[in-house]
TORROKOL-650540 format. One record per residue (C-alpha): residue number from 1; residue in one letter; x, y, z. Coordinates in steps of 0.001 Angstrom, whole numbers, plus 500000, padded with zeros to 6 digits. Layout:
+------+------+--------+--------+--------+
: resi : resn :     c1 :     c2 :     c3 :
+------+------+--------+--------+--------+
:  NUM :    A :      X :      Y :      Z :
...
+------+------+--------+--------+--------+
This chain:
+------+------+--------+--------+--------+
: resi : resn :     c1 :     c2 :     c3 :
+------+------+--------+--------+--------+
:    1 :    M : 863696 : 260132 : 549228 :
:    2 :    A : 861086 : 259138 : 545154 :
:    3 :    A : 859228 : 255861 : 545494 :
:    4 :    A : 859989 : 253364 : 542997 :
:    5 :    F : 858085 : 253932 : 539591 :
:    6 :    Q : 854694 : 251809 : 538483 :
:    7 :    D : 854212 : 250880 : 535012 :
:    8 :    Y : 850322 : 250541 : 534926 :
:    9 :    Y : 850255 : 249337 : 531818 :
:   10 :    Q : 852649 : 246486 : 532390 :
:   11 :    T : 850103 : 245842 : 536098 :
:   12 :    L : 847241 : 244968 : 533435 :
:   13 :    G : 849364 : 243833 : 530527 :
:   14 :    V : 848480 : 246364 : 528171 :
:   15 :    A : 849861 : 248888 : 525258 :
:   16 :    R : 850625 : 252850 : 526266 :
:   17 :    T : 847779 : 252743 : 523058 :
:   18 :    A : 845155 : 250368 : 524660 :
:   19 :    G : 841714 : 252058 : 524875 :
:   20 :    A : 839155 : 252756 : 528154 :
:   21 :    D : 837224 : 249225 : 525949 :
:   22 :    E : 840439 : 247391 : 526175 :
:   23 :    I : 841439 : 249110 : 529724 :
:   24 :    K : 838056 : 248234 : 531131 :
:   25 :    K : 838692 : 244222 : 529961 :
:   26 :    A : 841694 : 243247 : 531104 :
:   27 :    F : 841199 : 244099 : 534441 :
:   28 :    R : 837586 : 242274 : 535014 :
:   29 :    A : 839970 : 239598 : 533846 :
:   30 :    L : 842390 : 239866 : 535912 :
:   31 :    A : 841073 : 241359 : 538995 :
:   32 :    R : 838151 : 237882 : 538702 :
:   33 :    K : 841182 : 236094 : 538171 :
:   34 :    Y : 843203 : 237571 : 541968 :
:   35 :    H : 840084 : 238780 : 543721 :
:   36 :    P : 841409 : 237033 : 547202 :
:   37 :    D : 838064 : 235830 : 547635 :
:   38 :    V : 838673 : 233325 : 544072 :
:   39 :    A : 842090 : 233190 : 544550 :
:   40 :    K : 843755 : 230044 : 545374 :
:   41 :    D : 846610 : 232094 : 547180 :
:   42 :    K : 844598 : 234519 : 549004 :
:   43 :    K : 847479 : 235783 : 550420 :
:   44 :    E : 849555 : 236469 : 546897 :
:   45 :    G : 845721 : 236982 : 545413 :
:   46 :    E : 845514 : 239586 : 547945 :
:   47 :    A : 848568 : 241623 : 547081 :
:   48 :    R : 848429 : 240882 : 542925 :
:   49 :    F : 844214 : 242762 : 543435 :
:   50 :    K : 845357 : 245209 : 545267 :
:   51 :    E : 848470 : 246218 : 542656 :
:   52 :    I : 845875 : 246129 : 539686 :
:   53 :    N : 843399 : 248172 : 541420 :
:   54 :    E : 845331 : 250755 : 541621 :
:   55 :    A : 846763 : 250529 : 538429 :
:   56 :    Y : 842980 : 250672 : 537141 :
:   57 :    E : 842158 : 254121 : 539614 :
:   58 :    V : 844604 : 255981 : 537522 :
:   59 :    L : 844469 : 253909 : 533958 :
:   60 :    G : 840585 : 254059 : 534139 :
:   61 :    D : 840112 : 257145 : 534858 :
:   62 :    P : 841227 : 259948 : 531466 :
:   63 :    E : 842361 : 262798 : 534176 :
:   64 :    K : 845042 : 260666 : 535919 :
:   65 :    R : 845917 : 258588 : 532932 :
:   66 :    K : 846860 : 261594 : 531222 :
:   67 :    K : 848616 : 263271 : 534028 :
:   68 :    Y : 850406 : 260141 : 534446 :
:   69 :    D : 851578 : 259544 : 530549 :
:   70 :    E : 852786 : 263035 : 530992 :
:   71 :    L : 855513 : 262565 : 533225 :
:   72 :    G : 856137 : 258985 : 532419 :
:   73 :    E : 859351 : 257942 : 534714 :
:   74 :    N : 860104 : 261629 : 534314 :
:   75 :    W : 856983 : 262198 : 537624 :
:   76 :    D : 860116 : 263184 : 539726 :
:   77 :    K : 862431 : 265603 : 538358 :
:   78 :    P : 863703 : 268619 : 539215 :
:   79 :    G : 861241 : 271719 : 537770 :
:   80 :    V : 858554 : 268752 : 535890 :
:   81 :    S : 854863 : 269282 : 537223 :
:   82 :    P : 851622 : 269052 : 534895 :
:   83 :    S : 849305 : 270782 : 536463 :
:   84 :    G : 847162 : 270545 : 539710 :
:   85 :    W : 850389 : 267796 : 540701 :
:   86 :    H : 851085 : 268180 : 544128 :
:   87 :    D : 854140 : 266934 : 545224 :
:   88 :    F : 853691 : 265023 : 548770 :
:   89 :    P : 857440 : 264108 : 549943 :
:   90 :    R : 858567 : 268015 : 549214 :
:   91 :    Q : 855760 : 270105 : 551290 :
:   92 :    E : 857267 : 273222 : 552896 :
:   93 :    S : 857463 : 273042 : 556054 :
:   94 :    D : 856375 : 276305 : 559068 :
:   95 :    G : 857901 : 274077 : 561504 :
:   96 :    P : 861400 : 275186 : 563261 :
:   97 :    G : 863906 : 274893 : 562058 :
:   98 :    G : 863002 : 273946 : 558075 :
:   99 :    G : 862882 : 271328 : 556362 :
:  100 :    A : 860281 : 269080 : 554772 :
:  101 :    R : 859296 : 265907 : 556399 :
:  102 :    E : 858912 : 263009 : 554362 :
:  103 :    F : 855948 : 260637 : 555396 :
:  104 :    H : 855816 : 256832 : 553069 :
:  105 :    F : 852489 : 254673 : 554428 :
:  106 :    E : 852607 : 250685 : 554685 :
:  107 :    G : 849064 : 248720 : 554259 :
:  108 :    T : 846929 : 251151 : 552652 :
:  109 :    G : 846570 : 249097 : 550415 :
:  110 :    F : 848274 : 252038 : 547384 :
:  111 :    S : 851668 : 251305 : 546197 :
:  112 :    D : 854285 : 254538 : 548004 :
:  113 :    F : 854490 : 256138 : 544130 :
:  114 :    F : 850771 : 255619 : 544420 :
:  115 :    E : 850739 : 258384 : 547061 :
:  116 :    Q : 853506 : 260336 : 546089 :
:  117 :    F : 851928 : 261281 : 542966 :
:  118 :    F : 848292 : 260654 : 543236 :
:  119 :    G : 846971 : 260762 : 546956 :
:  120 :    H : 845923 : 263294 : 548289 :
:  121 :    G : 844503 : 265472 : 544893 :
:  122 :    G : 840884 : 266344 : 546291 :
:  123 :    G : 841737 : 265034 : 549596 :
:  124 :    V : 840513 : 266895 : 552723 :
:  125 :    G : 842682 : 270124 : 551906 :
:  126 :    G : 846128 : 269081 : 551993 :
:  127 :    F : 848819 : 269893 : 554860 :
:  128 :    S : 846874 : 271925 : 557444 :
:  129 :    S : 849429 : 274831 : 558473 :
:  130 :    A : 851801 : 274008 : 562276 :
:  131 :    T : 850339 : 276189 : 564466 :
:  132 :    R : 852690 : 277529 : 566730 :
:  133 :    Q : 851163 : 278929 : 570964 :
:  134 :    P : 852732 : 282895 : 570812 :
:  135 :    D : 856440 : 283624 : 572128 :
:  136 :    S : 856425 : 280221 : 573813 :
:  137 :    G : 858208 : 278281 : 571414 :
:  138 :    I : 855445 : 274713 : 571742 :
:  139 :    H : 854740 : 273722 : 567936 :
:  140 :    H : 851173 : 271774 : 567348 :
:  141 :    G : 852397 : 269133 : 564678 :
:  142 :    R : 850848 : 269297 : 561312 :
:  143 :    D : 847710 : 266644 : 560089 :
:  144 :    I : 848417 : 264077 : 557242 :
:  145 :    E : 847075 : 262584 : 554455 :
:  146 :    G : 845917 : 259962 : 551964 :
:  147 :    A : 844314 : 257096 : 550710 :
:  148 :    I : 843275 : 253774 : 551396 :
:  149 :    L : 842078 : 250979 : 549171 :
:  150 :    V : 838172 : 249218 : 550662 :
:  151 :    T : 837321 : 246649 : 549199 :
:  152 :    L : 833420 : 245673 : 549258 :
:  153 :    D : 833659 : 243101 : 551159 :
:  154 :    E : 835457 : 245476 : 553766 :
:  155 :    A : 832688 : 248337 : 553305 :
:  156 :    M : 830768 : 245794 : 553620 :
:  157 :    H : 831205 : 243788 : 557064 :
:  158 :    G : 833969 : 247015 : 558619 :
:  159 :    A : 837637 : 246015 : 559278 :
:  160 :    V : 840351 : 246559 : 560886 :
:  161 :    R : 843851 : 247551 : 559053 :
:  162 :    Q : 847326 : 246904 : 560303 :
:  163 :    I : 848760 : 250377 : 559299 :
:  164 :    S : 852960 : 252001 : 559193 :
:  165 :    L : 853451 : 255934 : 558890 :
:  166 :    Q : 857187 : 256474 : 558338 :
:  167 :    S : 858844 : 259463 : 558956 :
:  168 :    V : 861967 : 260534 : 557612 :
:  169 :    D : 863763 : 263499 : 558428 :
:  170 :    P : 865343 : 265157 : 555014 :
:  171 :    R : 868317 : 266532 : 556579 :
:  172 :    T : 869696 : 263411 : 558332 :
:  173 :    G : 868049 : 260794 : 556300 :
:  174 :    E : 866541 : 259757 : 559866 :
:  175 :    A : 863164 : 257448 : 559885 :
:  176 :    K : 860616 : 256563 : 562586 :
:  177 :    T : 858445 : 254271 : 561509 :
:  178 :    E : 855499 : 254082 : 563786 :
:  179 :    S : 852563 : 251250 : 563435 :
:  180 :    F : 849236 : 251196 : 564987 :
:  181 :    K : 845716 : 249858 : 564218 :
:  182 :    V : 842605 : 251482 : 562301 :
:  183 :    R : 839236 : 250999 : 561830 :
:  184 :    I : 837536 : 250882 : 559018 :
:  185 :    P : 834032 : 251691 : 559789 :
:  186 :    K : 830690 : 249180 : 558195 :
:  187 :    G : 829509 : 251645 : 556017 :
:  188 :    A : 832512 : 253487 : 554604 :
:  189 :    L : 831632 : 254501 : 551283 :
:  190 :    E : 833656 : 256130 : 548990 :
:  191 :    G : 835083 : 259631 : 549538 :
:  192 :    Q : 834532 : 258949 : 553176 :
:  193 :    V : 837813 : 260365 : 555783 :
:  194 :    I : 838369 : 258232 : 558348 :
:  195 :    R : 840627 : 260666 : 561670 :
:  196 :    V : 843246 : 259339 : 563252 :
:  197 :    P : 843612 : 261171 : 566075 :
:  198 :    G : 847207 : 261925 : 567520 :
:  199 :    K : 849093 : 259988 : 564116 :
:  200 :    G : 850044 : 262879 : 562098 :
:  201 :    E : 853128 : 264976 : 562512 :
:  202 :    A : 854882 : 265421 : 565704 :
:  203 :    G : 854867 : 268773 : 568125 :
:  204 :    V : 857939 : 270651 : 569279 :
:  205 :    G : 858202 : 271784 : 572405 :
:  206 :    G : 855120 : 269834 : 574197 :
:  207 :    G : 852927 : 270841 : 571178 :
:  208 :    E : 850189 : 268089 : 570480 :
:  209 :    A : 850314 : 265759 : 567480 :
:  210 :    G : 848937 : 266635 : 563731 :
:  211 :    H : 846081 : 264062 : 562880 :
:  212 :    L : 845960 : 261473 : 560093 :
:  213 :    F : 842971 : 261768 : 557942 :
:  214 :    L : 842970 : 258409 : 555289 :
:  215 :    R : 840350 : 258840 : 552457 :
:  216 :    V : 838257 : 255999 : 551462 :
:  217 :    R : 838570 : 254705 : 547931 :
:  218 :    L : 836534 : 251987 : 547085 :
:  219 :    A : 838094 : 249117 : 545867 :
:  220 :    S : 837358 : 248499 : 541476 :
:  221 :    H : 835213 : 245122 : 541523 :
:  222 :    P : 834443 : 243215 : 537919 :
:  223 :    D : 831102 : 242544 : 538672 :
:  224 :    F : 829995 : 245754 : 541407 :
:  225 :    R : 829941 : 249075 : 540594 :
:  226 :    A : 829356 : 251595 : 543865 :
:  227 :    L : 827514 : 255019 : 543516 :
:  228 :    G : 826877 : 255698 : 547271 :
:  229 :    A : 825685 : 252578 : 548881 :
:  230 :    D : 823750 : 251892 : 545885 :
:  231 :    L : 825327 : 249282 : 543577 :
:  232 :    Y : 824931 : 248116 : 539679 :
:  233 :    Y : 825937 : 245264 : 538263 :
:  234 :    D : 826000 : 244572 : 534077 :
:  235 :    L : 823354 : 241879 : 533002 :
:  236 :    P : 824242 : 240119 : 529491 :
:  237 :    L : 821063 : 239760 : 527811 :
:  238 :    A : 820329 : 237135 : 524697 :
:  239 :    P : 817916 : 238759 : 522221 :
:  240 :    W : 815822 : 236495 : 523259 :
:  241 :    E : 816215 : 236179 : 526991 :
:  242 :    A : 814683 : 240361 : 527015 :
:  243 :    V : 812462 : 239115 : 524633 :
:  244 :    L : 810515 : 236677 : 526557 :
:  245 :    G : 811632 : 237535 : 529167 :
:  246 :    T : 813992 : 234604 : 531703 :
:  247 :    T : 814752 : 234120 : 535319 :
:  248 :    V : 819051 : 234291 : 535741 :
:  249 :    R : 821369 : 233621 : 538080 :
:  250 :    V : 823409 : 236713 : 539059 :
:  251 :    R : 826384 : 237559 : 542193 :
:  252 :    S : 825930 : 239580 : 545100 :
:  253 :    L : 827676 : 240486 : 548318 :
:  254 :    D : 825590 : 238088 : 550160 :
:  255 :    G : 825287 : 235295 : 547422 :
:  256 :    D : 823764 : 234571 : 544406 :
:  257 :    L : 820111 : 235153 : 543418 :
:  258 :    D : 817662 : 234261 : 540973 :
:  259 :    V : 816251 : 237135 : 539543 :
:  260 :    K : 813443 : 237352 : 536954 :
:  261 :    I : 813700 : 239512 : 533403 :
:  262 :    P : 810207 : 240492 : 532670 :
:  263 :    P : 809028 : 239902 : 529228 :
:  264 :    G : 810399 : 243066 : 527375 :
:  265 :    T : 812641 : 243734 : 529234 :
:  266 :    A : 814560 : 247115 : 527100 :
:  267 :    N : 818279 : 247137 : 526971 :
:  268 :    G : 820095 : 249732 : 530059 :
:  269 :    R : 816431 : 248557 : 532311 :
:  270 :    K : 817092 : 248926 : 535564 :
:  271 :    L : 815411 : 245672 : 537907 :
:  272 :    R : 815892 : 246910 : 541499 :
:  273 :    L : 816516 : 244813 : 544098 :
:  274 :    R : 816419 : 246315 : 548192 :
:  275 :    G : 818366 : 245924 : 550269 :
:  276 :    R : 821166 : 244371 : 548849 :
:  277 :    G : 823562 : 247155 : 548048 :
:  278 :    L : 825983 : 247813 : 550495 :
:  279 :    P : 825382 : 249304 : 554725 :
:  280 :    Q : 824102 : 253636 : 554906 :
:  281 :    P : 826614 : 255191 : 556931 :
:  282 :    K : 825336 : 254707 : 560660 :
:  283 :    S : 822734 : 253277 : 559940 :
:  284 :    D : 820573 : 249717 : 559922 :
:  285 :    E : 819623 : 249964 : 556488 :
:  286 :    R : 821602 : 249218 : 553472 :
:  287 :    G : 821783 : 250542 : 549561 :
:  288 :    D : 820380 : 248935 : 547297 :
:  289 :    L : 821664 : 246072 : 544589 :
:  290 :    Y : 820651 : 247449 : 540071 :
:  291 :    V : 820371 : 244848 : 537847 :
:  292 :    V : 821094 : 246716 : 534288 :
:  293 :    A : 819863 : 244798 : 531784 :
:  294 :    E : 822928 : 244504 : 528308 :
:  295 :    I : 821297 : 243481 : 525626 :
:  296 :    E : 824144 : 241348 : 523482 :
:  297 :    M : 823796 : 240231 : 520115 :
:  298 :    P : 825992 : 237865 : 519009 :
:  299 :    E : 828537 : 238579 : 516138 :
:  300 :    K : 828451 : 235426 : 514457 :
:  301 :    I : 825073 : 232943 : 513248 :
:  302 :    G : 824918 : 230287 : 512003 :
:  303 :    A : 822527 : 228765 : 508902 :
:  304 :    K : 819942 : 228211 : 510565 :
:  305 :    E : 820301 : 230565 : 513058 :
:  306 :    K : 820829 : 233402 : 510106 :
:  307 :    E : 817053 : 231422 : 508624 :
:  308 :    L : 815491 : 231836 : 511832 :
:  309 :    W : 816433 : 235557 : 511942 :
:  310 :    E : 815090 : 235978 : 508380 :
:  311 :    Q : 812074 : 234084 : 509813 :
:  312 :    L : 811192 : 236081 : 512952 :
:  313 :    R : 811929 : 239763 : 510262 :
:  314 :    R : 808985 : 238345 : 508105 :
:  315 :    E : 806760 : 237811 : 510227 :
:  316 :    S : 807008 : 240192 : 513110 :
:  317 :    S : 804734 : 243309 : 513590 :
:  318 :    F : 807065 : 244247 : 515688 :
:  319 :    K : 808362 : 248021 : 513722 :
:  320 :    P : 810914 : 250438 : 515492 :
:  321 :    R : 810952 : 253751 : 513932 :
:  322 :    D : 806857 : 254069 : 513044 :
+------+------+--------+--------+--------+
């Protein structure tokens, strides 16, 4: 049962020829509009934010985008499979009777299409083999895995997510859906695996059920980048602000902060705010927030501004190439 194709270019409102900067700009604009913290309709905003994140997860990654573009709407056609692609719902089964049982998620923050196309590339080892106790007829269920989209707010405070897992028997088409709660721990980081015991494939003949493994994918944020427990915030500065210094109000996960920009701040300089990042896993300590200076140049200037820049050029003792 193939999932519906998702047109990620349409989701972000960009052309298929869009460059990386255009895709990033479109994501940021939409993410700011639909971020659950600011959206007028919180429920709708949360749903759109997840769709936007999924699209950027693919189009913002050159390898994923290449794979996506190679297949397009033919992604589920037999025999069409680029190198490295994992056909999620058609894994061969070692269990009795043969046939591959399909699994579909709801509540993870990713569409079924994403799970089938990208869900466990580089994951926790794919499906583990079903095991059997010799001559006993007892089969242990397979482990299954997927991805779970975790917002920075959820990583900051922890959360409980309602997940639905549907299992489809390919021989009969019979579907069985089970819903359960998954705890997202405070301090969950990119790539961390959340183990949900007994929620994998059912065992046979009294065998134990497999487990469900959900790999954390931190949701892209319009303002912050996460690297481990540290956060990075790109701060645009005017040339005179970098030269003369200033105080700028910036966002953080704890609210707005006033940050002092020292005189002579160079482009790319990182200003470290200790303890303002994400929680460290299983610790009371937090990572740091790095404010990264991005000196912006005006694209157009008026006659008076041009005159002042020319005066500065004549009088300045600064020689960048000496």
